[in-house]
N, C-alpha and C positions, 0 to 999 in steps of 0.2 A: 457541568463545570461549576466548581465552588470557588468563589472569590471573596477575599477580605480587603476592604478599603480602610487604610489607616491615615487619618488626617485630623488635625486639631481644629480645623475650620468646619463648622456644621454645614455651611452653604456648599462647600466643596464636596463633602461627604454625600449630601443629598443629591447634588447635581450629577455626580458620577454614578451613583446608585440608580437614578432614574434613567440615565443613558443606557446602562447595562440591561436594565429591565426591558427597555424599549427594543434593545437588540436581541432579546429573547433569552437572556441569562437570568434565570429565576433565583438561583441560590447565591445571594449576595449578603454578606455580613459587614458591619461597620464598626470602627473603633476610633475613639477620639484622643487616645494617648498611647505613648510608646510602651509603658509598663504593662498595661492590659494586653496590648498587641502581642507582646512576647508570650504571655500565658496562653492566649488564644491560639497562636500559631503552633506552640508546642503541644497543645491538647487536641488540635483539630487538623486533619489532613487537607489543607486547602490546596487547590490547584494553582491559583495565582494570588499574590498579595500585591496590591497597588499601594505603594508606600511613600508618604511625604517625608522629607528630611527635616524641615524646620518645625520642631515641636518642643514644648517646654519639658524640662526634667530629663526625659529619655528621648534622644533624637533618633531619626530614621536609621542612620548608619549603625547606631548601637543596637537597634532592633534587629537589623540585618545580621550583624555579627553574633548576636546572642541566639537568634532563632534558626538561622540557616543550617548549622550543624545538626540540629534535631530533625529538620525537614529538608534533606538534601534534594528531594524531587519537587519541592514547592518552588515555583518560579517567582522571583521578585521583580516587579517593574516599578522603577522609581519615578514618581511624579513630583516635581519640585520647581521652585522659582530660582534655584541656584544654578546659574549657567557658568559652571566653573570646571575646567578640565581636570585639575587635581582631584576634585571631589568625585567627578565622573569615574576617573581611573580607580579611585579607592573603592567606590561602590561596586564596580565590576569585579575587582579583585576579591571583594568579600562575598561575591556570588550572585550579584544582581544580573538579571538577564538583559534588561534594557534600561535606558535612562532618558526620560522625556522631560523637557523644560516647559513649565506652564507659561502662558495658556496653551493647552494641547488641542490640536485639531481632533475632532471626534473620530473621523475615519482612521487617522494615524494611531490613536489610542486603541481602537478596536483591532487594527491590524497587529499592533504590538502584543495585545492579549492573545490573539489567535496564534501568532507565531510562538509565543511563550508556552502556550498550551500544547502545541505540536511538539515543541522541544522537550517538555516534561514527559509526554507520552513516549517519545523516542528513547529518552534516557531509561525510563521504566522498562520499555521493551528490550533494550540492549542488556539491561541488568538481568532480566528474566532469561534471555538467551545465554548469558554468561553463566548463570546458575544451572542451566540445563546441560549437564555433562554429555548427554546423549544427543543433544542438538536436534530434538525432534520437532516436527511440524505440529503446531497447536491443534488440538482435536477438532476445533471448529473449521479448520482449513485442511481437513484430511484429504480432500480431492486434489490438493496441490502436491506434485512430486518434485522434491528438491532436497539437496544436501548443501546448497550454496549458502554460506554464512550471511551474505547480503540479503538473500530472500528470507532466510530464517529470522533475521533481525526485523525486516519489514513486516513479516507476519506477526511477530510478537508485538510490534508497535500497533498494527491493525487491530489486534485483539484488545489492547488497552483502549484504543479509540472507540472500538465497537461498544464497550460498556457505557460510554457517555450518552449514546443515543443521538449524538449530533450528526449533521450531514458530513459525508466524506466524499472527497473527489479522488478518483483513481486515474492516473495518466500512464501512458506507455504506448508503444507501437502496437499496431494491429496484431492480434494473435499471441499476446504476452500473458493472457489469462486474467484480464480485468474482471470479467463476470464471475470467475471462480472465487476471486478475492472478495468480490461484493457478496456472494452467497455465504462466504465464511464470516464476514462482518455481520450479516443478518443472523446467522446461527449463534454468534458470540454476543449479540446485542440484547437489549432488554425485552424484545418481543420476538423471540426465536420461533414461537409456535404460530405466529401470524403469517399471512401470505407474503410471498416474494414475487413481485410483478416486474418482469424485465421488459423494457421498451426500447426499441431502436429508434431514437428520435429522428434520425435522418430519413427513415422510411415513412414518416407521417407527413402527408401533404399539408401545406399551410392552411388550406381551406377546411381541413378536417381536424385541426388541432384541438379546438374547443370541444368538439363532439367526442373525440377520442379520449381526451384527458379529463374532461369535466362531465361527460355524459349528456344525454338529452332525453326529453320527455317524448312520448308518442305524439306524432303530428307536429313536432317542433319545426320541421322543414320537409320539403318534398322528398318522399322516400323513407321517412322516419315512421315505419309502420308499427314499431313497438319502442318502448323505452329502453335506454341503454345506460349501464353503469360505466362511468369512465375509469381510467387507470387509477386516479387518486382514490376513488371510492372502493375499487377492487383491492387496493393495497391498504385500506384502513386497518389499523392494528398490526401493521407489518412494515414491509420495506418496498419502496418504489425505486427500481434501478433504471436510471436514464442513461443509456449508452449513446455515445457520440453526441454528447450535449453541445459540443462546439458547432454542430450543424444547425442548431436552432436559430431560425431567422431573428434578426434583431427586433423586428416588430412584434414577435410573439414572446420575447423574453420578459416584457413587462407583465404579461398575463401570468406567466409562471411565477414571477417574483411576488406578485400579489397573493397568490395562493400560499406560497411558502411563508409569507409574513403573517397573513391572517388565519391560515389553517382552515379556510372555508372557501366555498365557491358556489356558484349558481349553475346547475345544469341548464342547457339550452331549453328554452320553452317553459321555464319554471320561475317562480318569484320567491321561493323558499330556499335559504342557504343550507348547504350540507357541511357539517363540521367533521374533520377527519384527524386522526392521529397517525401520521405517516412519517417514517424515517426515509430520507432521500439520500441515495448514493448515486453519484454521477460518474461518468467515465468519458475520456476523450483521448484520441491519438494526436490531437492538435495541441499547440502551445497556447493555452487559454490566456495566460498573462500577456502574451504578445497580441492576441486577438483583442484584448481590452485596450491596449495601447493604440491599436489601429482603429478603434471605434467599432469593432465587429461584435463585441461582447460587453454587456453591461457590468461595470465594476461592482455595483451594489448586488447584482445577482451572483457574481463570483463570491462575494463575501458570505452570502447565504449558503452557497453550495460547498464552500471550501473551508469548513471549520477544521478539518484535518485533511492532509494531502499525502497520498501514497503514490510514488512513481515506480513502476515496474521496469526493471532493466530488460533489454532485448536478450534473446537467447545467445547471441554471439558474445555477450559479456558474462555468461555463466556456462562456459564450456564444460565444466565438470559435471553438469547436470545432463548433458546430451546422452551419454551411454545409459544413464539411469532412466531417462524418459524413453529412449529408444527401446530398451528392454520392456518397459511397461506397455508401450504401444504394440510391441511385437506380441506380447501375451494376449492383449485385447484382440488384435487382428486374427491371431491363430484361433482363438475361441470362436470368433465370429464366422470365420471361413472354414472351421473344422480342419485345420492343418496342424501338423506337429513339426516344429522347428526348434533346434537346440539353441540358436543364438546367432551371433554375428562373427564373421571372420575378422582377424585383427586389421586387415586392410579396409574392410567395410567400416569398422569403428573409427579408424583413422580418417577416412573420407567424411564421415558424418561430423566428426569433431572439427574438421577444417572448413566447413561450409558457413556462409554468412547468414542464411535464413532470413530474408526480408519479410517472410510471412511468419517467422518465429515458431512457436510451439505448434501452431495449427499446420504450418508447412511441414515440420518434422513428422507429425502424425500422418499426414497424407503420403509422404515419402515411404514411411514404414509400411503402411497399409498396401500400397502398390507393390512394394518389394515382396511382401508375403504372397500376394497373388501371383507374382512372376517367379517365385522361388521354385527351382526344380532340384534342389539339393536340401540337405537337412540343416544348412546354415545359410545366412544371408551373405551373398558375395557382392563385390562392388558393382557388377553389371546388373544385379537385381535392383540396385538403388537408382539406376539410370545415370550412374557416374562411372567414370573410368579414371584410373590412376595415371596421372601425367608425370613425365620426368621432371623432377623439381631440382632446384639448386640444393646442394647439401646444406646451405645456410637458410633455406626456407623455414619460416617459423610461424607460430601463432602465439598469441598472448596466453601465458599460463604461469602458475607458481613454480618455484624451483622443485617442489615436491612432485607436482604433476609432470614436470619435465623429466625428472629422474625415473618416475614410474613408466612413462612412455618409452624412455630409452631402454629400460630393462625388458619390456615386452618386445621391442624392436630386435634387441640382441637375441633373446630367447627364440623368437620366430625365425631369425636367420640361422640360428644354430639348430633348428628343428627340434627344440626342446632339450637339447643336451646341456644339463646343468653344469657339468664340469667345464666344457668349452666356454659356456656363457660366463661363468664366474671368472675364468682366466682372462677372457676378453675384457671384462669390466674391471679387472684388477682387484677383485675381492675373493674371499674364500667361498667354498660351496655352502658352508653353514650360514654365512652372511646372506648369500643369495636366497637360500631357503627361507630364512626369517623374513626377508623382504617380500617374497612371494606369498607367504602365509598372511602377512599383514595386508597385502594388496587384495587378497581374495575376500576380505571382509568388505571391500568396496564394490558395489554392484557394477561400477564401470569396468572392472577388470575380472570379476568373478567368472563370467562365461568365457572370456578370452583366454585366461590362464588355464581354465579347465580343459581347453582344447589343445594346449601346447605340451 
């Protein structure tokens, strides 16, 4: 993260710079006048500019107005003694991300910087996706199967955040793919050739925490017959992925925080510190912000872990990915069990798309694997999935776009007409040529490719 502080008061400049350094932000520039600030911002791609408004000759609002058009992705946080609503409104309209009135609480300032940095990354990620006409998954995240615009935007944001080397927190329900995203961030980060050490925090007994994370020397305790390198040392020069970080007992959070702040630790039974260069990615299916409010998670530890935040939506909110994922898992299971299956029946796809999946992608994978084992035909049928079609109201619906609704209706009509294009076109009130064009376009989508191929 690169920050510029603009203030005509030397005491304020040095004070904020020391605070940022103490918080671990190393790349900090300062400027004591508005004129030079404009030149610096135009010439340098700063992530954040902390900008005072009251300055001689060129004021802060003039700096913002002159520099923001040249650096649309640089976020400006106003630090000023002016507690005035019209001035605040004008600053926001000119492109400021936040407006803080001096004196500013240190934690509040750091939180504003963190959020501004996340916002910058998100804007850059969205612009990358917008420029990507094919809407492809970034190469570092190639293990993730998706065509969902929301997921593609998150992955582009993750790729931007990965380059900073800062800690990232990933949240989402169990089975949404948090570890896959973490591995992608590692590959897109500054140390992709280093180790990736994944740890399930909830599986580490409290009594073994220090030994497992920091290591121990031979004879450090009863049963320590040899020395052991802890997770931090194993991850040196790479990434330590702390899964289910919300399960870490409050009493152990202080020990983790100290290592993150000092980047060093003492293995049990030794008096010599070990220094490590480790990028930490954490994940949780809990609401960590709520845990902080309830006193179950340290706020200062959250600040250390959550330089950037990525929340993965559940599978039920990305219905369009279900056929894509199902076909991927089908191919994987067929290879594993040496079976040849063509795909899914339309009814089976419909059932898969209508399920809630409390276990998310992991649950879908297991359903498909079991279906492949049970399949006694060349396509997956509803009873292979352990599901049966129930009689539903004609108004039974699931959330989808109008385009997805039209496509599902076309498949429904074609299936009921047993593939007769003429009858299907007449039923839908369109010409056969229009129907054929729609089918050709839909076959480019993996969701419908195998279904339409069988009709």
